[in-house]
N, C-alpha and C positions, 0 to 999 in steps of 0.2 A: 408454545409457541415455536414453532417449526421456524429456525433460522436458515440462510444458506450465506454463502459464499457473499455473493453480494452485499447485504449487509454487513459484515465484517468485512469490507473491504469500501464499505460507503462514510467511515471514519476516520480522517485524518488522523487521529492521536492514533486508531485501531491500524492504520497503516504501518506507522513508524514503529508501531512494537515491533508488526511483521518484517520491517524491514530490519531492525534491532536483532530479531531470531534468525533470522535467514542465514550470520555468520555464524551462532553461537547459540546454546541453550544458556540462558539466563533464569536466575533466581528470581520472586515475585520483589522482591525486595530492590534488588539492583534493575529492574525496569523502571520500579515506582520511582527510583532515587536520578533517573535521566530526564524525569517528566516533570513540569511546575502545574502538577495536578495532582488531587490529596491519594491516598494510598486506594481509599475505597473505591474512589473513581478509577485508578488503575486495572484494581480487581474485578470491579465490573467488567471494564473492557475487556480483561482476558476470557470473562469467565463466558463472553459474547465469543471470542475468537475461538475459543472449547467446545462449544456447542456448535460452531457454524464448521467444528471439526477441522481447522485452520491449524489449532496446537493441540496439544497433550501436555500433561502434566504429569511429570516423574519424579516420584517421591527419593532422596538420598540423604540417609538420617533423618535431619528436623526440616530439612529445606525443601523447598518444591521447585522444580526446576521446570521453566516451559521451553518446549521444544517446537519447534516449526513442523507442520505434517504439508509440505510444499505440494505435493501431489493435490490435495484437497484446493488449491488455488487454477487448478487447470481449468473447470470451466470457467472462471471468470477470464483466463488469459484466452481460451479457443475465443469464447463471446466478443474479446475487445477486436481478436487478430482479423476477426471476418471486414473491418470497419477499418485496417488499416492503410489498407489503398486508397480508399476515398481518402480519407485526414490527406496522406501525402500529395495526394496529387491535388487539392487544396492549399497544401502548406506549399507547394512545388508554383503554383498558378500566383500564390499573394506574392513569394518571394519576385518570382518573374515579374509582376506589379509592380512592386519598393524597386528594382531595380531598372526597369523601362521611365517611373520619376527621378528617380535619381540622375538618370543617363539627361533628362527633359531637364533639370535643374541646372547642370553644368554646360547646358545650352542655350539656357537665358542667361547665364551671369555675364 
């Protein structure tokens, strides 16, 4: 099965793993220790991230380190970025609506 970056970021656990690895490479065990799921489940998530090109495994001695490949997140970033202005407009309009309600409630008091 061919996987892509969108499958990688679809799962919240995988997003959390990406966030962890954004600061430093970690061993599989040190990643697994940070989650309340089984080690095999974390291994499966790491395998998917690897298949999507988001992480690479680097062997150092007997340890396997997971290292993020941020350039492979670019397609997801570009896709999301095209909707930024749309969402900012919606959020701004919602914020204005809430402020109007708040002002109206103060007048009614």
